[in-house]
C-alpha positions in Angstrom: 64.6 113.7 116.0 66.5 111.4 113.7 69.8 113.0 114.8 68.8 112.4 118.5 68.0 108.7 117.8 71.4 108.3 116.0 73.2 110.0 118.9 71.5 107.8 121.5 72.2 104.7 119.4 75.9 105.5 119.2 76.1 106.5 122.8 74.6 103.2 123.8 77.3 101.3 121.9 80.0 103.4 123.5 78.5 102.9 127.0 78.2 99.1 126.4 81.9 98.9 125.5 82.8 100.9 128.6 80.7 98.6 130.8 82.5 95.6 129.4 85.9 97.1 130.3 84.7 98.0 133.8 83.2 94.5 134.4 86.5 92.8 133.3 88.5 95.1 135.5 86.3 94.5 138.5 86.4 90.7 137.9 90.2 90.8 137.8 90.3 93.1 140.9 88.1 90.7 142.8 90.1 87.8 141.6 93.2 89.5 142.9 91.7 90.0 146.3 90.5 86.5 147.0 93.0 84.1 145.3 96.3 83.2 146.8 97.7 82.2 143.4 96.8 85.5 141.8 100.3 86.9 141.7 101.8 83.8 140.1 99.0 83.5 137.5 99.0 87.3 136.8 102.8 87.1 136.3 102.6 84.2 133.9 99.8 85.8 131.9 101.7 89.1 131.8 104.9 87.3 130.7 103.1 85.5 127.9 101.6 88.7 126.6 104.9 90.6 126.9 106.7 87.8 125.0 104.0 87.9 122.4 104.4 91.6 122.0 108.2 91.4 121.8 108.1 88.8 119.0 105.3 90.5 117.1 106.5 91.7 113.7 105.7 95.3 114.0 107.7 98.5 114.6 109.0 98.8 118.3 106.8 102.0 118.7 103.7 99.9 118.5 104.8 97.7 121.4 105.7 100.5 123.8 102.1 101.6 124.8 101.2 98.1 125.9 104.4 97.5 127.7 103.9 100.8 129.6 100.4 99.8 130.6 101.6 96.3 131.8 104.4 97.9 133.8 102.2 100.4 135.7 98.7 99.1 135.5 99.0 95.3 135.0 95.3 94.4 135.6 93.9 97.3 133.5 96.6 96.7 130.9 95.5 93.0 130.6 91.8 94.0 130.3 92.5 96.6 127.6 94.8 94.3 125.7 92.3 91.5 125.8 89.7 93.8 124.3 91.7 96.1 122.0 95.2 94.8 121.7 94.7 92.2 119.0 94.2 93.5 115.5 94.6 90.2 113.9 92.3 89.6 110.9 90.4 86.3 111.0 91.7 83.5 108.9 88.4 83.3 107.0 88.8 87.0 106.0 92.4 86.5 105.0 91.4 83.6 102.8 88.5 85.5 101.2 90.7 88.5 100.7 93.3 86.4 98.9 90.6 84.9 96.7 89.3 88.3 95.6 92.9 89.7 95.1 93.7 86.7 92.9 90.5 87.3 90.9 91.5 90.9 89.9 95.2 90.0 89.4 94.0 87.9 86.5 92.7 91.0 84.9 95.8 93.2 85.5 98.6 91.6 83.5 101.8 93.0 81.9 104.2 91.8 79.2 107.9 91.7 79.8 108.5 94.3 77.1 106.0 96.7 78.6 107.6 96.4 82.0 111.1 97.1 80.6 109.8 100.1 78.7 108.3 101.5 81.9 111.4 101.0 83.9 113.4 102.8 81.3 110.9 105.7 81.4 111.0 105.9 85.2 114.8 106.0 85.5 115.7 106.6 89.2 112.1 106.1 90.3 111.8 102.6 89.0 112.4 101.1 92.4 109.2 102.8 93.7 107.2 101.0 90.9 109.0 97.7 91.7 108.2 97.9 95.4 104.5 98.5 94.8 104.4 95.6 92.3 106.2 93.2 94.7 104.1 94.1 97.7 100.7 94.7 96.2 101.0 92.9 92.8 99.6 96.1 91.1 101.3 97.9 88.2 101.7 101.4 87.0 100.7 102.6 83.5 102.1 104.9 80.8 98.8 105.2 78.8 96.6 107.1 81.3 95.9 110.7 82.0 95.8 112.4 85.4 94.1 115.8 86.2 94.8 117.6 89.5 92.2 119.6 91.5 93.7 121.9 94.0 90.4 122.5 95.9 87.7 120.1 97.0 85.0 122.3 95.5 86.6 122.1 92.0 86.8 118.3 92.3 83.1 118.1 93.3 81.9 120.2 90.4 83.8 118.0 88.0 82.5 114.8 89.7 78.9 115.9 89.3 79.4 116.4 85.6 80.9 113.0 85.1 78.2 111.3 87.2 75.6 112.8 84.8 77.4 111.0 81.9 77.6 107.6 83.7 76.0 104.8 81.7 77.0 101.5 83.4 78.2 101.8 87.0 79.3 104.2 89.7 81.4 103.0 92.7 82.0 105.2 95.7 84.2 104.5 98.7 84.6 107.0 101.5 85.5 107.4 105.1 82.9 110.0 106.0 79.4 110.8 104.8 77.8 113.7 106.6 74.3 115.1 106.0 74.4 118.4 104.2 74.6 120.1 100.8 77.4 117.9 99.4 75.7 114.6 100.3 72.2 115.8 99.4 73.4 116.9 96.0 75.3 113.7 95.3 72.6 111.5 96.7 70.0 113.1 94.4 72.3 112.4 91.4 72.8 108.8 92.4 69.1 108.2 92.8 68.5 109.6 89.3 71.2 107.3 87.8 69.6 104.3 89.6 66.3 105.0 87.9 68.1 105.1 84.6 69.5 101.6 85.2 73.1 102.5 86.3 74.5 100.2 88.9 75.5 102.2 92.0 77.6 100.8 94.8 78.7 102.6 98.0 80.9 101.8 100.9 81.3 104.1 103.9 83.1 103.6 107.2 80.8 103.1 110.3 83.1 105.0 112.7 83.8 107.6 110.1 80.1 108.4 109.9 79.6 108.2 113.7 77.0 110.8 114.6 77.0 112.2 111.0 74.2 109.9 109.6 71.1 108.3 111.0 71.8 104.9 112.5 71.1 102.2 109.9 71.1 104.6 107.0 72.6 102.0 104.7 69.3 100.2 104.9 67.5 103.2 103.5 70.0 103.4 100.6 69.6 99.8 99.8 65.9 100.2 99.6 66.5 103.1 97.2 68.5 100.9 94.9 72.0 101.9 96.0 73.9 98.8 96.9 75.5 100.0 100.1 77.9 98.3 102.5 79.2 99.7 105.8 82.8 98.9 106.6 83.4 97.2 110.0 80.0 98.0 111.6 80.2 99.3 115.1 78.6 96.8 117.5 78.3 96.7 121.3 81.2 94.3 121.4 84.8 95.5 121.9 87.4 94.3 119.3 90.8 95.4 118.2 89.6 95.3 114.6 88.1 98.7 115.3 91.6 100.1 114.8 91.4 99.1 111.1 89.1 101.7 109.5 88.4 102.2 105.8 90.0 105.6 105.3 90.0 105.3 101.5 88.3 107.8 99.2 87.6 106.9 95.6 84.9 107.2 92.9 85.0 105.0 89.8 82.6 105.7 86.9 82.1 103.1 84.1 85.6 101.8 84.6 86.9 104.7 82.5 87.2 107.5 85.1 88.4 107.5 88.7 88.8 110.1 91.4 90.8 109.9 94.6 92.3 112.3 97.2 91.6 113.7 100.6 88.0 114.8 100.0 85.3 113.1 102.1 81.6 113.7 101.6 80.9 116.6 104.0 80.3 120.3 103.5 83.6 121.5 105.0 85.6 119.7 102.3 84.1 121.9 99.7 84.0 125.0 101.9 80.2 125.2 102.2 80.9 125.4 105.9 84.1 126.7 107.5 84.6 125.3 111.0 88.4 125.7 110.8 88.9 128.6 108.3 89.5 127.8 104.7 89.6 124.0 104.1 92.4 123.2 101.7 92.1 119.8 100.1 92.8 118.2 96.7 92.0 115.3 94.4 93.1 113.7 91.1 91.0 112.4 88.2 92.4 109.5 86.3 91.4 108.4 82.8 92.5 105.3 81.0 93.6 101.8 81.9 95.1 102.8 85.3 91.5 103.2 86.5 91.4 99.3 86.6 93.6 99.4 89.7 91.0 101.4 91.7 88.1 99.5 90.2 89.5 96.2 91.5 90.6 97.7 94.8 87.0 99.0 95.4 85.5 95.6 94.5 87.9 93.8 96.8 86.8 96.0 99.8 83.2 95.8 98.8 83.4 92.0 98.5 85.2 91.8 101.8 82.2 93.6 103.4 79.4 91.8 101.5 81.1 88.4 101.6 80.3 87.9 97.9 82.8 87.8 95.1 82.1 90.1 92.1 82.8 89.2 88.5 85.8 91.5 88.0 86.1 91.1 84.3 82.7 92.7 83.9 84.0 96.0 85.3 87.6 96.1 83.9 88.3 98.2 80.8 91.4 97.2 79.0 93.4 99.1 76.4 96.8 97.5 76.2 98.0 99.5 73.2 98.2 103.2 74.0 98.4 105.7 71.2 101.2 107.5 73.0 102.8 107.8 76.4 100.8 110.1 78.7 103.2 109.8 81.7 103.5 107.3 84.6 100.4 106.7 86.8 100.2 104.1 89.5 97.0 104.0 91.6 97.3 101.6 94.6 95.6 100.7 97.8 97.0 99.3 101.0 96.0 98.4 104.5 96.8 96.7 107.8 99.0 93.7 108.5 97.2 90.5 108.2 95.6 91.4 104.8 98.8 93.1 103.5 102.3 91.8 103.9 103.9 95.0 105.1 103.3 98.7 105.9 103.1 99.8 102.3 101.9 103.3 103.0 104.9 104.2 105.2 107.5 102.4 103.1 106.3 104.0 99.9 106.8 107.4 101.4 110.3 106.4 102.6 111.2 105.1 99.2 110.1 108.4 97.6 112.0 110.6 100.1 115.1 108.5 99.8 115.5 109.1 96.0 115.1 112.9 96.4 118.1 114.9 95.2 116.8 118.4 95.3 113.5 118.8 97.1 110.8 117.1 99.2 107.5 118.9 99.6 104.8 117.5 101.8 101.3 118.5 102.9 99.6 116.7 105.8 97.0 117.6 108.4 98.8 115.6 111.1 102.5 114.8 111.9 102.9 111.8 114.2 105.5 109.6 112.7 107.7 106.6 113.6 111.5 106.4 113.9 112.0 105.1 110.3 110.0 107.8 108.6 111.5 110.5 110.9 115.0 109.2 110.0 114.2 109.3 106.2 113.0 112.9 106.5 115.8 114.2 108.6 118.5 112.3 106.7 117.2 113.9 103.5 117.4 117.4 105.0 120.9 116.8 106.5 122.1 115.7 103.0 121.1 119.2 101.8 117.8 118.4 100.2 115.2 121.1 100.5 112.6 119.4 102.8 109.4 121.3 103.5 106.3 120.1 105.4 103.1 122.1 105.4 100.7 121.8 108.4 97.4 123.5 109.3 97.5 126.9 111.1 94.0 126.1 112.5 93.8 122.6 114.0 90.7 120.3 114.0 92.0 118.2 116.9 93.9 120.3 119.4 95.6 117.5 121.4 96.7 115.8 118.1 97.9 119.2 116.9 100.0 119.6 120.0 101.8 116.3 119.3 102.2 117.3 115.6 103.8 120.6 116.6 106.2 118.8 118.9 107.3 116.5 116.0 107.5 119.6 113.8 109.8 121.3 116.2 112.2 118.3 116.3 112.3 118.1 112.5 112.9 121.9 112.3 115.9 121.5 114.5 117.2 118.9 112.0 116.9 121.3 109.0 113.4 120.6 107.8 111.4 123.7 106.9 108.0 123.7 108.5 105.1 125.8 107.3 101.7 126.6 108.7 98.8 127.1 106.2 97.7 130.6 107.3 94.2 130.5 105.8 93.0 127.6 107.9 93.1 123.8 107.8 95.0 121.9 105.2 93.7 118.4 104.7 95.6 117.5 101.5 97.9 114.5 101.6 100.5 115.2 98.9 104.2 114.6 98.3 106.4 116.1 95.6 109.9 114.9 94.9 112.4 117.0 93.0 109.4 118.8 91.4 108.8 115.8 89.1 107.5 112.8 91.0 104.3 113.1 93.0 101.9 111.3 95.4 98.3 112.3 96.0 96.1 110.2 98.3 94.3 109.5 101.5 97.4 108.8 103.7 98.1 111.1 106.7 101.5 111.3 108.3 100.3 109.6 111.5 100.4 106.0 112.8 96.8 105.3 112.1 97.0 106.0 108.4 100.5 104.6 108.0 99.8 101.2 109.7 96.2 100.7 110.9 93.8 102.0 108.2 92.8 100.9 104.7 94.2 103.7 102.5 94.8 104.5 98.9 96.7 106.9 96.6 98.4 107.6 93.3 102.0 108.1 92.4 102.6 109.9 89.1 105.6 111.1 87.0 105.8 113.3 83.9 102.1 114.0 83.7 100.4 117.4 83.5 99.1 116.8 87.0 102.7 116.9 88.4 103.1 120.4 87.0 99.8 121.5 88.6 100.8 119.9 91.9 104.1 121.9 91.8 102.2 125.1 91.1 99.8 124.4 93.9 102.8 123.9 96.4 104.1 127.3 95.3 100.7 128.9 96.0 100.5 127.2 99.4 103.9 128.5 100.4 102.9 132.0 99.4 100.0 132.0 101.9 101.8 130.1 104.7 104.1 131.2 107.4 107.3 129.5 108.1 107.8 127.9 111.5 110.2 129.6 113.9 111.3 128.7 117.4 108.6 131.1 118.6 105.5 130.0 116.6 106.4 126.3 116.7 106.9 126.3 120.4 104.2 124.7 122.5 103.1 125.9 125.9 104.0 124.2 129.2 100.6 122.5 129.5 100.8 121.1 125.9 104.4 119.9 126.6 103.1 118.1 129.7 100.3 116.4 127.7 102.8 115.5 125.0 105.1 114.0 127.5 102.2 111.9 128.9 101.2 110.9 125.3 104.7 110.1 124.1 104.4 106.4 124.9 101.0 106.2 123.3 101.7 108.0 120.0 101.2 104.8 118.0 97.6 104.7 119.2 96.8 108.3 118.1 
């Protein structure tokens, strides 16, 4: 009964948005039929929007879908752009975001000597650290440990143990929460900690949980003592801001331990259910001062949703004098233009690929990338670098999978080795450069992750985690099949769909 109510509530929202689009379209159609000046006014409006698109500081690929719509369906294009085209974040949100960022940047400081020591340690990878610092004002650390989990179920088992030990606070940010064993188990643990006086905060994305939780579930959690915020609540009002979802996944415990990776809170992520064969995911566990980056990133998102500013120094744990170097660890979070100065997710990947001399290994569930990232990948392969990308054998979204295979076929022709994970669906988002510099996070190789969503991840060098990531790649290759012209080829119907979707790839 609860699931039915949730479905009807969500269906009503979707229907109301559709009605708004239809009403706007009919109004403009009627306007077109009865007003002599319609063509002139329509042309002026279209010209203004086209000029706005052309001068917009985004990659050309993002402008193409709207230009195509205006060229072939001007009235419909105008209606859709009016409702969905603008993803500009309000000035009040931008101001508030700057305030909370400034608050936690007071916590994360670095001496000149420490910075020079880190640059020397990083060698050829120091530019990656510098880019993340200049764009996000966050720093990497040499005094923190990283542990790698090659499966979602291993991560979850470890997480439950650490939650049992929590004494002060537990912060959780996730894209998806779905009713089932994983959430029920975690929920029970969180309620127990609340009773013991531990502060528990939770953020989940409203669209990510669409149809997976009872509508208004956050109210129940708040009554239970879990301070819960939903990110960008879905309302019966269309808005381009719906493009900007919170795709981050992190858990922070007492400011001393943090987890991140591809694992959402749903049973398939820990292989309790198997809708697409074996679900291959991963996560990392961070211990030490580097946890502060994710603590502050969580609080900034939470504060943005709650419209209240937390006292950041109450949650930061500082230890500026490490006993010894543990390896380089740099957790970071990024997001859409308006709140962030540039597409950090995409450019960080390009920076990593560009410094590769021997190999580039990548896992991703989707492969829909822009010209710049395509060029970085193909250029690396053409220079003789061993570039390998692992995709799922069993897709979760067939249309998206068709587009991904089309991209894979192009890259294969340029010398990139494409693999399909034979056991099922691979959801891991990992990159390994020359077997020694790695990324683990939430970022898919598609336009939505790379430009629209709020995302996070960790880059790491000379840690034990890097060795485990390298070993995991070797294991994945052993159970994957390499793409050939035959198994990478898509059928005529899929090619037709891909041709139609080609102009709309940035919206996928």
